[in-house]
C-alpha positions in Angstrom: -32.2 229.6 198.9 -30.7 226.2 199.8 -27.9 226.7 197.3 -26.8 229.9 199.0 -26.1 228.3 202.3 -24.6 225.0 201.2 -21.4 223.8 202.8 -18.5 223.9 200.4 -17.2 220.5 201.1 -14.1 220.8 198.9 -12.9 223.8 200.9 -13.0 221.8 204.1 -10.5 219.4 202.6 -7.9 222.1 202.5 -8.2 223.1 206.2 -5.6 221.5 208.4 -7.6 219.6 211.1 -5.2 219.2 214.1 -3.6 221.8 216.3 0.0 221.6 217.4 0.1 220.8 221.1 3.1 220.9 223.4 4.2 221.7 227.0 6.8 224.1 228.1 8.4 225.5 231.3 8.8 229.1 232.1 10.8 230.4 235.0 9.2 233.1 237.1 11.2 235.5 239.2 8.0 236.7 240.7 7.1 233.3 242.0 10.6 232.0 242.4 9.8 228.8 240.6 9.4 227.1 237.2 5.8 226.9 235.9 4.5 224.3 233.4 2.3 225.6 230.6 0.4 223.8 227.9 0.4 225.3 224.4 -1.9 224.7 221.5 -0.8 226.4 218.2 -3.3 226.5 215.3 -2.9 223.9 212.6 -2.1 226.6 210.1 0.5 228.2 212.4 3.7 229.2 210.6 2.3 228.5 207.2 1.4 232.1 206.3 3.9 234.9 206.8 2.9 237.7 209.2 -0.4 236.0 210.2 -1.3 236.5 213.8 -3.8 234.7 216.1 -5.8 235.8 219.1 -4.6 234.4 222.5 -6.6 232.5 224.9 -5.0 232.2 228.4 -6.6 229.4 230.4 -6.2 229.4 234.2 -6.6 225.9 235.8 -5.1 224.6 232.6 -4.6 221.2 234.1 -8.3 220.5 233.6 -9.6 223.4 231.4 -7.0 223.3 228.6 -8.3 220.2 226.8 -12.0 221.2 226.9 -11.2 224.6 225.4 -9.0 223.2 222.7 -11.5 220.5 221.9 -14.4 223.0 221.5 -12.2 225.3 219.4 -11.1 222.4 217.1 -14.7 221.6 216.4 -15.6 225.2 215.8 -12.6 225.6 213.5 -13.7 222.6 211.4 -17.0 224.3 210.5 -15.4 227.8 210.3 -17.6 229.0 213.1 -14.7 229.9 215.4 -11.3 231.3 214.4 -8.0 229.6 215.1 -6.5 230.7 218.5 -3.3 230.3 220.3 -4.3 228.6 223.6 -2.0 228.6 226.6 -3.0 226.7 229.8 -1.3 227.3 233.1 -1.1 224.2 235.3 -2.3 225.1 238.9 -2.6 221.7 240.4 -0.1 220.1 242.8 2.7 220.9 243.5 1.2 224.4 242.9 -1.5 225.9 245.1 -4.3 227.5 243.2 -6.0 228.8 246.3 -2.8 230.6 247.5 -2.3 231.9 243.9 -5.7 233.5 243.8 -5.6 235.0 247.3 -7.0 238.5 247.7 -6.8 240.9 250.6 -9.9 240.7 252.8 -9.9 244.5 253.3 -9.4 245.8 249.8 -10.3 242.9 247.6 -7.0 243.1 245.7 -4.4 240.4 245.0 -2.6 239.5 248.2 0.8 237.8 249.0 1.1 234.8 246.7 -2.0 236.0 244.8 -0.1 239.3 244.1 2.9 237.4 242.9 0.8 235.2 240.6 -1.0 238.3 239.2 2.4 239.9 238.4 3.6 236.7 236.9 0.7 236.6 234.5 0.9 240.3 233.5 4.6 241.0 233.7 6.3 237.7 232.8 4.1 235.2 231.1 2.2 237.5 228.7 5.4 239.4 227.5 7.2 236.0 227.0 4.3 234.6 224.9 4.1 237.8 222.8 7.8 237.7 222.2 7.8 234.0 221.1 4.5 233.6 219.3 2.5 235.5 216.5 -0.2 236.9 218.8 -2.8 239.3 217.6 -3.9 242.2 219.8 -7.1 240.4 220.9 -6.5 238.5 224.1 -8.9 236.3 226.2 -8.5 235.0 229.8 -10.7 232.1 231.2 -11.1 230.4 234.6 -13.4 228.5 236.8 -14.3 228.9 240.5 -11.5 230.8 242.4 -9.5 231.4 239.2 -12.7 232.9 237.5 -13.1 235.4 240.4 -9.4 236.1 240.2 -9.2 236.9 236.5 -11.8 239.7 237.1 -9.1 241.6 239.0 -7.5 242.5 235.6 -10.6 244.6 235.0 -9.8 246.8 238.0 -6.9 248.2 236.0 -7.4 251.4 234.0 -6.2 249.7 230.9 -7.1 246.0 231.2 -4.7 243.6 229.6 -7.4 241.4 228.2 -10.1 242.1 225.7 -12.4 239.2 226.7 -13.1 237.4 230.0 -14.7 234.0 230.5 -15.7 233.6 234.1 -17.3 230.3 234.9 -19.0 230.0 238.3 -16.7 232.6 239.9 -16.0 232.7 243.6 -16.2 236.5 243.9 -13.8 238.4 246.2 -15.1 241.0 248.5 -17.5 243.6 246.9 -16.8 242.4 243.4 -20.5 242.1 242.6 -20.7 245.9 242.9 -17.1 247.0 242.1 -16.8 245.1 238.8 -19.9 246.6 237.1 -18.6 250.1 237.8 -15.3 249.2 236.0 -17.2 247.5 233.1 -19.3 250.6 232.7 -16.2 252.8 232.1 -14.7 250.7 229.2 -13.9 252.9 226.2 -13.0 250.1 223.8 -14.9 246.9 222.9 -14.8 244.4 225.8 -16.4 241.0 225.9 -17.5 239.5 229.2 -19.1 236.1 229.9 -20.1 234.5 233.2 -22.1 231.5 234.1 -23.7 229.6 237.0 -26.2 226.6 237.2 -29.1 225.5 239.3 -26.8 223.0 241.0 -24.0 225.5 241.7 -22.8 226.3 245.2 -25.6 228.4 246.6 -23.4 231.0 248.4 -21.5 231.6 245.2 -24.6 231.5 243.0 -26.2 234.3 245.0 -23.3 236.7 244.5 -23.0 235.7 240.8 -26.7 236.6 240.2 -26.2 239.9 242.0 -23.3 240.6 239.8 -25.4 239.7 236.7 -28.2 242.0 237.8 -25.7 244.9 238.3 -24.0 244.4 235.0 -27.4 244.4 233.2 -28.0 247.9 234.4 -24.9 249.2 232.5 -25.6 251.3 229.4 -22.3 251.0 227.6 -22.3 250.1 223.9 -18.7 248.9 224.2 -19.6 246.1 226.6 -20.7 242.8 225.1 -22.1 240.8 227.9 -23.6 237.3 228.2 -24.8 235.4 231.3 -25.9 231.7 231.4 -27.7 230.0 234.2 -27.7 226.4 233.2 -30.4 223.9 234.3 -29.6 220.4 235.5 -25.9 221.2 235.9 -23.5 221.3 238.8 -20.6 223.5 239.8 -18.4 221.2 237.7 -20.6 220.1 234.8 -21.5 223.7 233.9 -18.0 224.1 232.5 -18.8 221.9 229.6 -21.9 224.0 228.9 -20.1 227.3 229.4 -17.1 226.8 227.1 -18.9 226.6 223.7 -21.5 229.2 224.8 -18.7 231.6 225.8 -16.7 231.1 222.6 -19.7 231.5 220.4 -20.6 234.7 222.3 -17.1 236.1 221.9 -16.9 235.3 218.2 -20.5 235.8 217.1 -19.3 238.4 214.5 -16.7 236.0 213.1 -19.2 233.3 212.1 -20.4 232.9 208.5 -23.8 234.4 207.6 -26.5 232.0 209.0 -30.0 231.6 207.8 -31.1 233.5 210.9 -28.8 236.4 210.2 -30.0 236.5 206.6 -33.7 236.5 207.5 -33.6 238.8 210.5 -30.9 241.3 209.6 -29.8 241.3 205.9 -33.0 240.7 203.9 -34.9 243.3 205.9 -32.4 246.1 205.0 -33.8 248.7 202.6 -30.5 248.8 200.7 -26.7 248.6 200.9 -26.4 244.8 201.2 -22.8 244.9 199.9 -22.0 247.5 202.6 -23.3 245.0 205.2 -20.9 242.4 203.9 -17.9 244.7 203.9 -18.7 246.0 207.4 -19.0 242.5 208.7 -15.5 241.6 207.6 -14.1 245.0 208.7 -15.5 244.2 212.2 -13.8 240.8 212.3 -10.4 242.5 211.5 -10.8 245.5 213.9 -12.3 243.5 216.8 -10.2 240.3 216.7 -7.1 241.2 214.7 -8.1 238.5 212.1 -8.0 239.2 208.4 -9.8 236.5 206.4 -11.1 236.5 202.8 -14.9 236.9 202.4 -16.4 233.5 202.5 -18.0 232.3 199.2 -21.2 231.4 201.0 -21.4 234.9 202.4 -21.2 236.3 198.9 -24.0 234.0 197.9 -26.1 235.2 200.8 -25.7 238.8 199.6 -26.6 237.7 196.1 -29.8 236.2 197.5 -30.7 239.4 199.3 -30.1 241.5 196.2 -32.4 239.3 194.2 -35.1 239.1 196.8 -35.2 242.9 197.1 -34.7 243.7 193.4 -31.7 245.8 194.2 -30.0 244.7 191.0 -27.7 247.8 190.7 -25.8 246.4 193.7 -24.5 243.5 191.7 -22.0 246.0 190.2 -20.7 246.8 193.7 -20.6 243.1 194.5 -18.6 242.4 191.4 -15.9 244.9 192.5 -15.7 243.3 195.9 -15.5 239.8 194.5 -12.8 240.8 192.1 -10.8 242.2 195.0 -11.3 239.0 197.1 -10.9 236.4 194.3 -9.3 238.0 191.3 -8.6 234.8 189.4 -12.0 233.3 189.9 -15.2 233.6 187.8 -17.1 235.1 190.7 -16.6 238.8 189.7 -17.6 238.2 186.0 -20.6 236.2 187.2 -21.7 239.1 189.3 -21.3 241.5 186.4 -23.3 239.1 184.2 -26.1 239.2 186.9 -25.9 243.0 186.9 -26.3 243.2 183.1 -28.9 240.5 182.9 -31.1 242.0 185.6 -30.8 245.5 184.2 -31.8 244.3 180.7 -28.4 244.5 178.9 -28.4 240.9 177.6 -25.5 241.3 175.2 -23.2 242.5 177.9 -24.5 239.8 180.2 -23.6 237.1 177.5 -20.1 238.5 177.3 -19.6 238.5 181.0 -20.7 234.9 181.4 -18.4 233.9 178.5 -15.6 235.8 180.2 -16.3 233.9 183.4 -16.1 230.6 181.5 -12.3 231.2 181.0 -11.6 231.9 184.6 -11.2 229.6 187.7 -14.2 227.7 189.0 -15.2 228.6 192.5 -17.7 227.1 194.9 -20.8 226.1 192.9 -19.8 228.3 189.9 -18.6 226.0 187.2 -17.9 226.3 183.5 -21.0 224.3 182.6 -23.1 226.7 184.7 -21.6 229.7 182.9 -22.4 228.1 179.5 -26.0 227.6 180.6 -26.2 231.3 181.7 -24.7 232.4 178.3 -27.1 230.2 176.4 -30.0 231.9 178.2 -28.8 235.3 177.0 -28.9 234.4 173.3 
């Protein structure tokens, strides 16, 4: 089993490690001022034609931008998290984050400067970013404290602009703890929502956050993907460093390679259709996040292991068709056909398949020496 989950070290050498970071200024007619934004483009940005990336819009970018990009860079390295375009909005002096997140005390909607900032985000900044950068349909917004409460206002819209929300210790506007769950319950498309607090959080805020959590947990909507964290031994500020990786791994759980836990608890327990599980996993990545990636070699090996463990040898033929589509020049497909013939008792055909594989490109742990060994076993 160990071989099926080994890290393919050579593949890591081909992954660019550093994002492209810069700052820019965008003029806002809504705010009547220039705004400074920080931008982190994926290391692979611009190297593949027509490739798009999910967008992460970070409020309080002056102190949240770097923690988010750092967590993503680490997750990218291990291929646990996808590459994102990250944009941080500076809201420290000379800007006034409290005024920019102001809501009306009577109706709980954006008010005065808050309404202008809301319109700036939705009507100026997002369109400008989508025009300039290769952004996928999947968009995330994140904030902390008052900006976390403010970002929830986008969910009051009938068609919310964002697909995922990271709300860290939000200061909730009036009645949001009851109003927001009713909106989340109505979503007709997949929507990811994360919020957090801590035992050392501001008590008044913590009480409302927990009420909101309790109300959200009563929602019966398969389109809502919700996670709540209540961190121990953390403060209103330190909870941010706990929340960021937790939120990102919650959002992109489906993106991650097949783990030992997923293998043991989901895949190997299936009665059949292990190849179908693999294709559905990668279809979900594309439909949910707008990310199209080749099936990972280790994920192929995990499905091989499930087929062998459950004696579902006929599925090797389906796996061969899938591996040929994914890696047409490699020996992977012929190896799978060899396994199909070997396990179904057709040793001559298995010998031919392994010899055919010998003449193709090595991939992962499949080498020419290995194929010769398999061929020898068939004689």
